[in-house]
N, C-alpha and C positions, 0 to 999 in steps of 0.2 A: 178932405173927404176919407173915410175910414176904408182902408184896402180889403178886397173880397177875400174871405178865405178860401184858400186853394185846397184840395186835396194832396196828399204826398205826390202824387204823379204829376200833376199839374203844376204844383211847383217845382219839382224838378226839371220839366221841361221850359218853364219860364227861366229859370237860373241857366240852363243850356245854351237857349237862344240868344240872351244877354251874354252869354261868354263866349259864343260863336261872333257876335258884334263886336266884343271888346278886343277878341283877338284878331279881326280884321282890323281894327281900326290901329292898335298899338303894336300887335305882334307878339308871337308866343313868350319870348323872353322878357318885355316890357309889361305885359298883364298881369294886374294884381288880383287877389281875393277882392280887396276892398275897392276895385274898378266895377266889377261885377255886381257888389252890393248896391254901390251908390248908383249905378245905371238902374235899380230896380227902387231905390231906398228903401233896401233892408239893411239889415245888420250883417257885419262879417260873420259872426256867428252861427247865423243861419244858413250861410253859403255852405260853411264848414261841419254844420250837422248833416246837409246832403252829400257833401265831396270832401272828406277829411283834410284832402291836401291840394294845394294849386294843381299839382301834378296828376291828380286824379280827376280833378275837374277838367282839366284840359283833353286828357284823353278822352272822359267821356262827351264833350264837346266836339270832338272830332267825329265820333261815331254818330253822333247825333247828326252831324253835317252831312254824312253819307248816306244815311239811311235812305232819304228819298230819292237819291241818285241811284243806289243799288236795286230800289225797288222799279225804279223807271228802266233800268237796264236791264232786268230780268222781264219786264213787261214787254218790250220791244224782242226781246230774243224768245218770247213764248208766243207770239204772233203765229197764225196759221198761213204761214207762207213759205217761201224756201229758205234754207239756210242761210244762201248767198244774200238775198234781201234784208234778211233780218241782222246777219253780220255786219254789212255795210252800213244799214240804219245805226246801229250801237257805235260802230267807229266814227262815224258822222257826228254822233251826238256827243258823242264823249271827246271829241276834237276840241282844241282850243279854241276855236270859232262856233263849237255848238252850246247848247244849253245846259252842259253839265255842271257840275259844281264849281265853286268861285275857285279859280287856279291860285288866286295870290294867297287865299287861306291854307290851301295845301301845301304849297311851296314852303310856307312857313313851316307848317308841319314837319314837312320832308327834313328841314334844316334842323329844327330842334329835336326831331328823334334822334339824331346823332348823339345828342347828350343826353336825353331823358327815355330810360328803358318803357317806362308805362307807355310813353307816346309811340315808341318804335315798335312796341307788341301790337297796339292799333293799326297804325297805318301799315304793317306788315300782313296783318290779317286782312283788311280793307283791300291791298294789294291783290293778296290771293284768291279772294272772293273774285274781283273784276277778271284775274287772267282764267280761273276756274271756270267761268261762265262763256268767256271768248273760248277757252280750249273745247269745251262743250259743242258749242254750236259748229265750230270748224268740223269738229269729229262727226258730227249729225250730218254736212254737209258733204262729207269724204265718203260715209258708209251711203249715202242716197246717189253718191255718183255724180253731184254737182260741179265737183272740181276734185283737184289732186292737191295733197297739202302729207308729205310724209311723216312731220311732228309737228302736229298742233299745239301741242304746249310750247314748244320752240316759237312758234309763230306768234302766238298769244303773247307771249313775252317780247318779241321783237315789235311788234305792233304799239305795243303799250308804251315800249322804252320810247319808239319815235313819237308818240302822242305826248307823253311827258315832257320830251324835250323840246319840242314845239311850244309846248306850253310856258316853258320857262323861258324861251328866248321871245315869247309874244308879249308874256307878263313884265319880264325885266327891261325889255327894250322893244318900246313902242314902235310899230311902223318896220321891226327888222324882217318882217315876213308878212306878204299879203295874205288877207283870206282866201284870193283865189288860188294862189300859189299852194297855199296849206292843202286847199282842199286836192288839188293836184297831185302833191305828194302822197298824201294819203291815200288815194285811189292807188296810186302806181304801186305803193307798198303791198296794200290788200290784194292787188292783182298779182304782184310777184309772188306773194306767200301762198297764192293759191292756185299758181301754174295757169293763169289766165292772160290774155292780152288786157290792156286798159279798154281798150274798145269792147271787146267782149265782154267785160264787167260791166260796163255802161249800159249795154244793150241788155244784159240780164236781168237790170234791176229797175229798167224804166217803167 
């Protein structure tokens, strides 16, 4: 059967989807241009036409994989409710027990970013976007008098570091931390950063 002719944008998205799947299956270091081409039944040259190197393909694939999650994060933080409700919803969603991006993919990306400048730039930018969004909603809550936090930027960094670390533990060592314990630790950390008792946090977001 003849392949449907795709627009440049459609072809690029198809290649990026395939690249994400291959990275998840093989890892960043092992994946090849040929793997992505073979998965779609196209030539290596076609992949290279859109992404001139493997490094650029991988970096674009990670950006593509994050776009939906970043959009969902902004949707959660843009709801018409208290900053505390929005913040807790975002943190719970991003946690490794939530519905955020595939953590195995991102752990692969962090490791590869140590050696690949293009990927390091992408992952750093995505990390900055996440932290900036969390910082903004914490600052909104402080301004509204919902809670106290003298350093929203630092709080966002510490919360992110906790969630990322838990994700590594739960992804690399199955069963190392239970879902219930993870939720407990995340709520405790969030309450501590906002100067609240955990019970007060729970009551405020019911």
